[in-house]
N, C-alpha and C positions, 0 to 999 in steps of 0.2 A: 152618446155624448154629443155626436155630430149634429144632433136635432136639437140641442140646446141654443136658443138664441142669444147672443151677445148685443144685438142693436134692435131698435123697434119692438121692445117688451112691453107688455100692457102697463107697467107703471111708468116707463118711460113715455109712451104716448099720452097718458093721462096728465102728465105735467106739462109736456108740449103743447098738447092744445089748451090747456089752463093759460099758461103764460102767452100763446099766441093771441088768446081771446082779449087778454089784458093790454095788447099793443105792444109786447116785447118781441124782437126779432133776434134770432139766434142763429148760431151755426152748429151743425150737427157733427158730432165726432171728429173733431180737427185734428188731423195728423201731424199738424205741426207742434202741437201741445203735448207735453208728457203724459201717457196714458190714454190719449185720444178720448178727452172728456165727452160725457154724453151731450151736454149744452154748453155752448159757449156764447156768452153775451159780451161781445167786445165793447159795446158802448159803455157797460159798466164795471167793464175789467173783472168779470166775473164768470166762474164756471160752475156747473151744477152737475154732481155726480149722484146717478140713482142707482143705489145698491140693492141688490136682492139680499134678504137677510140670510138665506142659507150659503150662497156663494161667498158672501164677504164676511161670514162669521159674526152676525150681529149678536153680541153677548147679551143674556138676559131676554132674549125674544124666543117666543113659543113658536116661531116659524124656522128657528136654527135648531135642528135635531140632528146630533150626531148619528150616523148611519151604525147599523148592528153588523154589517159585514163590511170587511174591507177598511176597518175603521182607522188604521193609521195611515193608509194611503189617502183616503178623504181629509183626515186632518192635517196631513202634509201640504195637500192641495190647497185646503182652506188657509192655512197659515202662510202660504206662498202667495195667495190673493191678498191677505192683509198687509203682508210686508210690501207688496208692490203698490198697493193703495197708498200706504204712508209714505213710501219713496216718491211717488207721483204728486202726492199732496205738497210735500216739502219742496220739490222742483217748482211747481206752480206758483206757490207762496214766495219762493225767492225771486221768481219772474215777475213778482207784482200783481198776481192774480188773487182774488178773493174766491176761495173754494168753499162751496156749501153742499151737504151732503144730504140727499133726501133716501131714507130707507123704504122699503118695500111695504113693511108692516105700518109705517105712518101714513100709507095711502088706502088703508082699508076704509071702508065705508064709515065707521064711527070717527075715524080720526082725520080724514081726508080734507075736510073744509079747513079747520085749524092748521093743519101742517101746510096746505097751500097758501093760506093767508099769511102764515110766518115766513114762508118763502119769499112772498111779495115783498114783505116789510125789509127783509134781509138784503135783498136785491136794491133796495133803495127808493122803491115807489109804491105808493098804494093803489 
């Protein structure tokens, strides 16, 4: 598990490049905010969380498959991730931040353009 990246993942870089090309400037993994969000857009008081479907337990997603071995351990780990995600989201919202979540499966080739355009509209600029 030490080889699993927590920062600079392919989905994260894809979103970062897209937003940068549209003129958005952001901070990465701001340690001052709960959960160190992937992207922080201070001008828009918005944070973008880019979740991997497996690690964050995306329900109903074909990329979230429960392992056959050590099932209970993995489920505890994933439920812990989900609990922390929820806590951090609540803390960010209480602090006045808008929280946008982009799932890894939404960035696959067939859905990417639609997802990124929705993200632009959600941030508040086309």
